[in-house]
ROVO-840311 format. One line per 3 residues: number of its first residue (from 1); their letters; for each residue x, y, z of C-alpha. Coordinates in Angstrom, 2 decimals. Layout:
BEGIN
NUM	A	X,Y,Z | ...
***
This chain:
BEGIN
1	MTS	0.00,0.00,0.00 | 1.50,3.31,-1.09 | -1.22,5.71,0.06
4	TIT	-4.14,6.00,2.44 | -7.36,4.14,1.63 | -10.62,5.70,2.78
7	TLT	-13.79,3.63,3.22 | -17.22,5.16,3.75 | -19.85,3.00,5.45
10	PTG	-23.20,4.81,5.28 | -25.13,2.80,7.87 | -25.17,-0.45,9.80
13	TLG	-27.68,-2.12,7.48 | -28.64,-0.96,4.01 | -32.17,0.39,4.24
16	YGF	-31.98,1.38,7.91 | -31.22,4.99,7.12 | -28.50,7.63,7.29
19	GSE	-28.48,11.41,7.45 | -28.01,13.45,4.27 | -25.70,15.84,6.13
22	ALQ	-23.72,12.87,7.42 | -23.39,11.45,3.91 | -22.11,14.76,2.57
25	GGL	-19.68,14.98,5.48 | -18.40,11.50,4.72 | -18.10,12.21,0.99
28	AMK	-16.09,15.34,1.80 | -13.41,13.01,3.20 | -12.92,11.73,-0.39
31	PDV	-13.62,8.01,0.09 | -12.12,5.44,-2.26 | -15.06,3.06,-1.79
34	IAV	-18.56,2.93,-0.32 | -19.15,-0.39,1.43 | -22.17,-1.47,3.44
37	DAG	-23.55,-4.59,5.07 | -27.18,-5.48,4.36 | -27.92,-8.54,6.46
40	STD	-27.64,-10.55,9.63 | -28.94,-13.65,11.36 | -30.22,-11.39,14.16
43	PGP	-33.77,-11.20,12.69 | -33.96,-14.98,12.80 | -34.22,-17.68,10.12
46	YYL	-37.39,-16.49,8.35 | -35.62,-14.37,5.72 | -33.17,-17.14,4.95
49	GTG	-35.91,-19.74,4.70 | -38.24,-17.73,2.49 | -35.85,-15.51,0.57
52	EPL	-38.10,-12.55,1.37 | -36.29,-9.22,1.88 | -35.45,-8.00,5.37
55	VSD	-35.83,-4.36,4.34 | -38.43,-2.92,1.97 | -37.55,-2.37,-1.68
58	YSV	-38.49,1.28,-1.13 | -35.82,1.81,1.54 | -33.15,-0.17,-0.31
61	RKE	-33.77,1.77,-3.51 | -33.87,5.14,-1.73 | -30.47,4.55,-0.16
64	LEQ	-28.80,2.71,-3.04 | -29.80,5.51,-5.39 | -27.99,8.08,-3.26
67	LIL	-24.92,5.87,-2.86 | -24.64,4.83,-6.51 | -25.09,8.39,-7.80
70	AAR	-22.43,9.66,-5.38 | -20.08,6.82,-6.29 | -20.50,7.18,-10.07
73	ERK	-19.83,10.92,-9.81 | -16.56,10.13,-8.02 | -15.78,6.97,-10.01
76	IPV	-15.49,4.79,-6.91 | -17.06,1.35,-6.31 | -20.10,0.48,-4.20
79	IVG	-20.05,-2.85,-2.34 | -23.11,-4.40,-0.69 | -22.78,-7.61,1.34
82	SAG	-25.43,-10.07,2.56 | -27.87,-8.51,0.12 | -31.53,-8.72,1.05
85	GAG	-30.89,-9.72,4.64 | -29.80,-13.36,4.43 | -27.83,-13.23,1.19
88	TNK	-29.83,-15.87,-0.68 | -29.67,-15.98,-4.48 | -33.25,-14.69,-4.66
91	QVD	-32.35,-11.73,-2.47 | -29.19,-10.96,-4.45 | -31.20,-10.95,-7.68
94	RVA	-33.83,-8.69,-6.12 | -31.28,-6.07,-5.06 | -29.45,-6.37,-8.38
97	QIV	-32.70,-5.60,-10.18 | -33.06,-2.44,-8.11 | -29.54,-1.46,-9.21
100	REI	-30.51,-2.00,-12.86 | -33.58,0.20,-12.43 | -31.47,2.97,-10.89
103	ARE	-28.97,2.74,-13.75 | -31.73,2.84,-16.36 | -33.55,5.77,-14.74
106	HKL	-30.38,7.87,-14.41 | -28.85,6.71,-17.72 | -25.77,5.31,-15.99
109	SFK	-23.38,2.78,-17.47 | -21.17,0.66,-15.24 | -20.12,-2.91,-14.50
112	LAT	-22.33,-4.78,-12.04 | -21.11,-7.90,-10.25 | -23.42,-10.30,-8.45
115	IYA	-21.81,-12.85,-6.15 | -23.93,-15.81,-5.10 | -23.63,-17.63,-1.78
118	EIE	-26.17,-20.46,-1.81 | -24.70,-23.95,-1.35 | -26.04,-27.04,-3.09
121	RER	-27.22,-29.63,-0.57 | -25.18,-32.31,-2.33 | -22.00,-30.25,-1.89
124	AKQ	-22.73,-29.96,1.83 | -23.45,-33.68,2.12 | -20.17,-34.51,0.40
127	AFR	-18.35,-32.37,2.95 | -20.30,-34.05,5.74 | -19.29,-37.52,4.54
130	RKE	-15.65,-36.42,4.39 | -15.95,-35.07,7.95 | -15.25,-31.57,6.66
133	IVD	-18.16,-30.00,8.55 | -17.80,-29.07,12.21 | -20.21,-27.50,14.69
136	FEA	-20.07,-23.74,15.11 | -22.84,-22.61,17.47 | -25.62,-25.00,16.48
139	GFE	-25.41,-27.16,19.58 | -26.55,-30.27,17.70 | -25.03,-32.88,15.43
142	LTE	-25.60,-32.33,11.73 | -26.96,-35.24,9.66 | -27.64,-35.80,5.97
145	DII	-31.36,-35.90,6.75 | -31.14,-32.43,8.29 | -29.30,-31.14,5.22
148	DAT	-31.98,-32.66,2.95 | -34.75,-31.04,5.03 | -33.10,-27.62,4.83
151	DSL	-35.05,-25.23,2.60 | -32.27,-22.72,2.05 | -28.52,-23.02,2.66
154	VAQ	-25.97,-20.23,2.31 | -22.31,-19.77,3.19 | -20.52,-16.69,4.47
157	MGH	-17.89,-15.53,2.01 | -14.73,-13.77,3.05 | -13.15,-10.83,1.24
160	EPI	-11.68,-12.94,-1.59 | -14.76,-13.22,-3.87 | -15.30,-9.47,-3.58
163	CSA	-11.65,-8.85,-4.47 | -12.09,-11.16,-7.46 | -15.05,-9.08,-8.65
166	LDR	-12.92,-5.94,-8.29 | -10.23,-7.67,-10.36 | -12.84,-7.99,-13.10
169	GAD	-13.57,-4.28,-13.03 | -16.79,-4.24,-11.02 | -18.14,-0.79,-10.19
172	VII	-21.08,-2.04,-8.13 | -20.96,-5.36,-6.28 | -24.06,-7.04,-4.87
175	AGR	-22.85,-9.98,-2.80 | -24.74,-12.78,-1.12 | -24.10,-13.83,2.46
178	ACD	-20.76,-12.45,3.57 | -18.84,-11.78,6.75 | -19.70,-8.23,7.78
181	DSV	-16.09,-7.17,8.27 | -15.01,-8.72,4.96 | -17.51,-6.59,3.04
184	IAA	-15.99,-3.42,4.47 | -12.37,-4.61,4.30 | -12.35,-6.14,0.81
187	YAI	-11.53,-3.04,-1.22 | -8.67,-2.01,1.06 | -7.19,-5.51,0.99
190	WRG	-7.54,-5.51,-2.80 | -5.55,-2.28,-2.85 | -2.77,-3.87,-0.80
193	ADP	-3.62,-2.77,2.73 | -2.56,-4.82,5.73 | -5.41,-7.36,6.05
196	GHA	-5.27,-7.38,9.84 | -5.86,-3.64,10.05 | -8.42,-3.72,7.22
199	IHM	-10.52,-6.49,8.78 | -10.35,-4.96,12.25 | -11.46,-1.65,10.77
202	GKI	-14.22,-3.49,8.92 | -15.47,-5.02,12.14 | -15.80,-1.60,13.76
205	LEC	-17.25,0.10,10.67 | -19.85,-2.55,9.79 | -22.43,-1.05,12.16
208	GAF	-21.92,2.45,10.79 | -21.82,5.14,13.47 | -22.53,2.74,16.32
211	SAE	-18.86,3.29,17.15 | -19.46,7.04,17.55 | -21.03,9.29,20.18
214	PFA	-23.99,9.60,20.07 | -24.31,6.26,18.31 | -26.72,5.73,15.42
217	MDV	-27.32,3.98,12.13 | -25.36,6.65,10.29 | -22.24,7.38,8.27
220	MVG	-18.81,6.36,9.57 | -15.52,6.69,7.71 | -12.34,4.66,8.11
223	ILE	-8.96,5.81,6.81 | -6.34,3.08,6.49 | -2.71,4.11,6.70
226	EDS	0.45,2.02,6.63 | 0.43,0.83,10.23 | -2.94,1.99,11.62
229	FLL	-6.37,3.34,10.76 | -8.45,6.35,11.73 | -12.19,6.45,12.38
232	EPG	-14.38,9.54,12.05 | -18.18,9.95,11.78 | -19.73,11.73,8.82
235	ASF	-22.14,13.82,10.91 | -20.55,16.91,12.42 | -22.44,16.50,15.71
238	RRA	-20.99,13.04,16.33 | -17.50,12.14,17.46 | -15.37,9.05,17.71
241	SVK	-13.89,8.54,21.16 | -11.49,5.97,22.53 | -14.34,4.62,24.62
244	SVA	-16.87,4.36,21.77 | -14.43,2.77,19.32 | -12.85,0.36,21.79
247	AHS	-16.29,-0.65,23.04 | -17.52,-1.45,19.55 | -14.33,-3.37,18.87
250	LYE	-15.69,-5.84,21.46 | -19.11,-6.06,19.79 | -20.39,-9.61,19.14
253	REN	-17.13,-11.19,20.24 | -16.79,-13.97,22.79 | -13.03,-13.49,23.06
256	PFI	-11.98,-9.81,23.28 | -8.56,-10.56,21.80 | -9.46,-12.80,18.85
259	QSG	-11.58,-11.98,15.80 | -12.10,-15.11,13.70 | -13.14,-15.25,10.06
262	PGH	-12.82,-17.40,6.93 | -9.24,-18.60,6.70 | -7.88,-16.33,9.40
265	RID	-7.79,-15.10,12.96 | -7.14,-11.48,13.90 | -5.05,-11.08,17.07
268	LSA	-6.15,-7.91,18.87 | -4.13,-8.38,22.04 | -1.66,-5.62,21.09
271	CTF	-4.27,-3.09,19.93 | -4.10,0.51,21.05 | -6.69,3.29,20.71
274	EQE	-5.60,6.93,20.64 | -7.68,10.10,20.47 | -6.62,12.41,17.62
277	GDR	-8.39,15.70,17.93 | -11.95,15.78,19.16 | -13.61,13.59,16.50
280	RVR	-11.05,10.99,15.43 | -9.58,7.83,16.94 | -6.48,6.03,15.67
283	VRG	-6.27,2.24,16.08 | -3.08,0.19,15.88 | -1.89,-3.31,16.59
286	AAL	-4.19,-5.84,14.86 | -2.33,-8.80,13.39 | -3.72,-11.40,10.98
289	EET	-2.86,-15.06,11.38 | -3.85,-17.35,8.49 | -5.36,-20.69,9.48
292	SEY	-3.96,-23.91,8.05 | -7.37,-24.83,6.60 | -10.05,-22.60,5.11
295	YIK	-13.51,-22.96,6.67 | -16.65,-21.03,5.80 | -19.75,-20.71,7.95
298	LEG	-22.91,-22.43,6.72 | -26.36,-21.10,7.60 | -29.44,-23.15,6.80
301	ARR	-33.14,-22.80,7.58 | -36.04,-25.26,7.38 | -39.78,-24.75,7.70
304	VGS	-41.35,-26.10,10.89 | -44.91,-24.85,10.56 | -47.20,-21.85,10.36
307	RSI	-47.94,-19.27,13.04 | -51.07,-17.48,14.22 | -51.09,-15.00,17.07
310	SIA	-53.65,-13.11,19.10 | -52.78,-9.92,20.96 | -54.85,-8.90,23.97
313	GIR	-54.77,-6.78,27.09 | -55.83,-7.79,30.60 | -56.86,-5.10,33.09
316	CPT	-58.99,-6.97,35.65 | -56.96,-7.18,38.91 | -58.59,-10.48,39.88
319	MIE	-57.66,-12.11,36.58 | -54.14,-10.69,36.81 | -53.82,-12.20,40.28
322	RID	-54.86,-15.64,38.97 | -53.12,-15.58,35.57 | -50.59,-18.27,36.60
325	TIL	-53.41,-20.80,37.07 | -55.70,-19.56,34.28 | -53.24,-19.99,31.41
328	PNI	-52.30,-23.63,32.23 | -56.03,-24.43,32.42 | -56.58,-22.95,28.97
331	ERQ	-53.62,-24.92,27.58 | -55.02,-28.17,28.98 | -58.40,-27.45,27.42
334	ATS	-56.81,-26.78,24.02 | -54.68,-29.92,24.21 | -57.80,-31.96,24.93
337	YFA	-59.92,-30.27,22.26 | -57.26,-30.75,19.58 | -56.19,-34.22,20.71
340	GRS	-54.09,-35.89,18.04 | -53.11,-32.58,16.48 | -49.51,-31.41,16.61
343	FKL	-49.05,-27.82,17.71 | -46.88,-25.62,19.90 | -48.42,-23.02,22.20
346	NFH	-46.70,-20.16,23.99 | -48.22,-17.45,26.15 | -46.06,-14.30,26.21
349	VYG	-47.21,-12.29,29.22 | -45.91,-8.71,29.10 | -45.84,-7.16,32.54
352	RDA	-44.93,-10.51,34.09 | -42.06,-12.31,32.30 | -42.49,-12.08,28.51
355	VMK	-39.01,-10.69,27.92 | -36.85,-12.56,30.44 | -38.97,-15.73,30.83
358	TLE	-37.36,-17.99,33.44 | -34.61,-15.43,34.09 | -37.09,-12.82,35.31
361	TER	-36.27,-11.91,38.93 | -39.44,-9.86,39.60 | -41.98,-12.26,38.16
364	NKR	-44.29,-12.05,41.16 | -44.45,-8.27,41.20 | -48.10,-7.35,40.57
367	AKE	-48.78,-5.37,37.40 | -51.65,-2.93,36.83 | -52.29,-4.46,33.42
370	LGL	-50.87,-7.28,31.31 | -50.23,-7.60,27.61 | -50.79,-11.12,26.30
373	IID	-49.65,-12.69,23.04 | -51.14,-16.10,22.28 | -48.60,-17.74,19.98
376	VVA	-49.57,-20.93,18.11 | -47.42,-22.86,15.64 | -49.01,-25.76,13.76
379	PTA	-48.25,-27.67,10.54 | -50.59,-25.55,8.38 | -51.97,-22.03,8.46
382	DEA	-55.54,-23.32,8.80 | -54.63,-25.46,11.80 | -52.72,-22.64,13.48
385	HAI	-55.65,-20.27,12.96 | -58.20,-22.77,14.29 | -56.19,-23.47,17.42
388	CHN	-55.35,-19.83,18.09 | -58.99,-18.77,17.66 | -60.15,-21.54,19.98
391	ISG	-57.69,-20.46,22.68 | -58.43,-16.74,22.43 | -62.17,-17.45,22.54
394	SLL	-61.83,-19.82,25.48 | -59.76,-17.30,27.39 | -62.18,-14.49,26.57
397	HHH	-65.03,-16.36,28.26 | -63.08,-18.43,30.79 | -64.58,-18.65,34.29
400	YDG	-62.16,-18.45,37.21 | -62.49,-18.15,40.98 | -63.36,-14.65,42.11
403	MKN	-64.62,-13.60,38.68 | -67.07,-10.67,38.85 | -68.22,-10.65,35.23
406	TSG	-69.52,-13.24,32.77 | -67.17,-12.57,29.82 | -64.87,-9.98,28.36
409	NLA	-61.68,-11.18,30.04 | -59.57,-9.85,27.17 | -59.35,-6.47,25.44
412	FPY	-58.49,-6.98,21.77 | -56.89,-4.00,19.98 | -57.52,-5.43,16.50
415	SPS	-60.26,-7.00,14.43 | -59.72,-9.73,13.46 | -58.31,-10.64,16.83
418	DLH	-56.42,-13.65,15.46 | -53.64,-12.79,13.02 | -51.74,-15.00,10.59
421	AGD	-48.01,-14.45,11.14 | -46.68,-16.53,8.26 | -44.52,-19.60,7.98
424	VYE	-42.12,-20.44,10.79 | -38.51,-21.45,10.22 | -35.69,-22.63,12.42
427	FSV	-31.95,-22.67,11.87 | -31.16,-26.21,10.77 | -27.51,-25.65,9.86
430	YHL	-25.12,-23.39,11.76 | -21.80,-25.08,11.10 | -18.39,-24.59,9.50
433	MKV	-17.45,-26.28,6.22 | -13.97,-26.78,4.83 | -13.42,-25.63,1.23
436	TSP	-10.57,-26.04,-1.23 | -10.35,-22.31,-1.98 | -12.02,-19.07,-0.87
439	LEV	-13.70,-18.79,-4.29 | -14.88,-22.39,-4.66 | -18.57,-21.99,-3.81
442	FPI	-19.15,-18.31,-4.62 | -19.85,-17.85,-8.35 | -19.49,-14.33,-9.74
445	HME	-21.64,-12.95,-12.56 | -20.57,-9.82,-14.43 | -22.72,-7.59,-16.61
448	TL	-22.37,-4.14,-18.13 | -25.32,-1.83,-17.63
***
C-alpha cells in the first residue's frame, strides 16, 4: 500500500437509514469506496428460509440511489454484502434488479457484479461424509437428513470473492451472504492494505456510526494508513472517542482478543486506541494469522410450521392475580380439544415475564395491566388459525375463581383478533465447512449496464 485508503460506510444495514448531512460529510473526506452490510442472522431464520427481503424495496432503492449516484460521480465502487438480509440468491437478484432500475432511470453505465452464496445440498453432504463440517454454534449434530430437510442453505464468504469481482472491473458489487467485516475490508485488501488492520477496521465500521457518540445507524468513515487506521463519523455533531471505538471493537465477540473469520484469525491483544483531535480515533496493533485450513460458515433454515397470534390486554386485577393458574387451564383445554393434532403453544405475558422468561427476577411483582400474546405454531396455516382462535375465545369467556363478570376477560386491539403471522422457520444448519479455496462456492456474474 502506497497511500491511504478511505472507506465510507453509510449505515449499519442498508435500508436502515442515514443522514443526508452525514453522507455529505463523509463524501467530503474523499472516500475510495462505499461499502455497506445489508444482512444478519439477528432477525432470525425467516428471511433465509423464504428468501423474502429483510428491508423494503423502497428503503433499499432510496439509499442505493444516493450511494450509486455519489459513487459514479466520483468513479469509486459500491459494495453491498449479505444482500436482502440473508444473502440468498433470490435476495441478491432482487437487489441487483433495483440497481438495474437505478442505472436505467439515471442513464448510468457501469459494470455490475453479483456474487452468489447459496450452497447445493449435495456439496454440503459430500463435505459431511468427508468429515469436513464441524459445529459452530448450532449445539446439535448435523446429519444428511437435516441437510436434505433444509429449505435454504448459504455460506458466508470472506473478502476474496469481492476482491475477485474488483479484479474484473466491477463498479457495483451485490454480494450474497458475507462476513460483515469482509464486506468493508475487501476493497482495502484488494488495494494492498494490511489485512489485519483492514478487517479490524471493517469489524468496527460494519455497524456504521454505532462506534461514535452519540451512536446511530449513520455514516462512519475509516482511513487506512500504513500501520494503523483512523475512524471519524460523517455527521458533524458526532465524534469518535477511545471509549466508543474500543467498546464497539468488542461487539459480538466472545473473546476480546481474537476476531475469527474465513481462513484467518485477527489477534487484537496488542491493539491501542488513541484520540486524535476531538472527533477521530487512531487504532493500531491488529495482526492477521492465516489458518492452516479454510472454513466457511454455513447457515441453513427449514420450515417447521405456520404461526397465528392473538394480541390482547388484561386489566382486571382479579384475573391478573390468577393468571398463573388460568393460562395452564386454557392450555389443557386446548390440548384436549385438539387431541391428536400437533401444535406448539406459547403465552407471552408482558408485565410478568415475557421478555426474560425464566430469568425474570421480579416475576411475582403485581402489574396494573398485562399484555398477552397467544402464539400458536401448527403444521398448516388453517390449523394454526383454528387453534389460536379456539384459545383466544376460550380465554375471553373463561370462568375463574373470584370472577365478577360473565365474559370480556380480554381487550383486543384489533379486528380480526387472530392474526396470521406466516410460515415459521428454524436454523437447521449453523456449522463450519472446509473448502478447497475461498472462491470455490461463490460464483461471480458480471454484466455491463
